C-alpha positions, 0 to 999 in steps of 0.5 A: 304752388301745391295747396290743400284742396279744400282752400282750393276749392273755397278759394274759387267760390265753390263752398265753403272749405268746411263743406268742400271737405265733405265733396272731396270725401264724398268722392266728388273732387277730381285732379287731372281726372283723377278722383281725391278722397284724401283731405291732405291732398293738395293740387296747384291751380295753375297747372292742374285741371281740378273739377268738381263733380264733372265741372272744371273750377277756376280761381279766376272770379268776383268775389261778393259778399251779400246781407239778406233778410231771411224770412222764417221758413227757409233753411240755410242750405244749398239744397234740402233733402226734404224739397223746403226753401232755402237761402240760395233761391233768395238770391237767385238774381245774383249772377255768381255762385254764393252760399250762406256764411253760418247758420239761421235755422228755419224757423228765425229770420233776420241778417245772414252773409252769403258769399263766394269768399271761402276764406272770409266765410271761414274768418266770420265762423271760426269759433276763435274769432266769435264774431258778436251777433245781435238779436230780438226775441220774444220769449213766452213769459217774462223773465224773473231778476233771478233769470236775468242774474243766471243769463249772465253767469252762463246757462249749462247746455250739453255741448257748452255754456249759452252766455248772453250779453248785454240782455235787455227787455224791451217791451212786456206783453201779457204773456210775452216780453221782447228781449235784446242780447248779443252772443259770441257762440254758433252752436246750433240754435243756442238762443233757443235751447238757452231759453226753453233751459230755464222756461221759457219757450221762443215765440220769435227770433230775428237776427239784428247784427253781425259784426259792424253789419246791421239788418236796417231797414233791409226788407225781409226776404230781399238782399244787398250787396256788403260795400268793400268798406263793409267787408274791410270793417267786418275783417278789421273787427275780427282782428281788433277783437283778438289781437 
């Protein structure tokens, strides 16, 4: 049965659907030795020979799901034109080719999921699902009562609202304080930009949980496989949240 090329590429664990579209438009995908650049193009993975960068792809694969404790100083991409280390460097001993689910910026640390399951990655990242993510944040200065109320109402940013949930002050120092909060937005650097908008620079940001998966005692730079039960709970939580 014919399916869209980006869906086939994602299902083969090559990359997410979003990045698969970029591979297609860049002319890096061929079907039966003919380069295809149209996003609406379809193929039959059971009959057609589909190549990405000249290598034949196959849907016969073992799907893996990984929880990584990302340190600061790593980019959440498969490669970096500036030569900076990437999160896939930390999972080099995983036999399957995996890619990050969502993003965690260069200076941030904490829980990051990786997989070779394109459909899973799509569900985890799709804006419609708004999977909750828990962060511990160290900001310069301390929050006033008015600023806490302002966060509750939402901070207007150029690309939308920053409206964290369950903002809790954990520790107050002379020049900084630690907070815990939950967000559902997935916009780039939204936590940092949100606090900067009310005059507080983020000094440290650690993601503690994604949906039902917690960072726990996973050491910085280390990773583990998610169990089938954990993957099922994640997918179930997405469905329950959006019935």
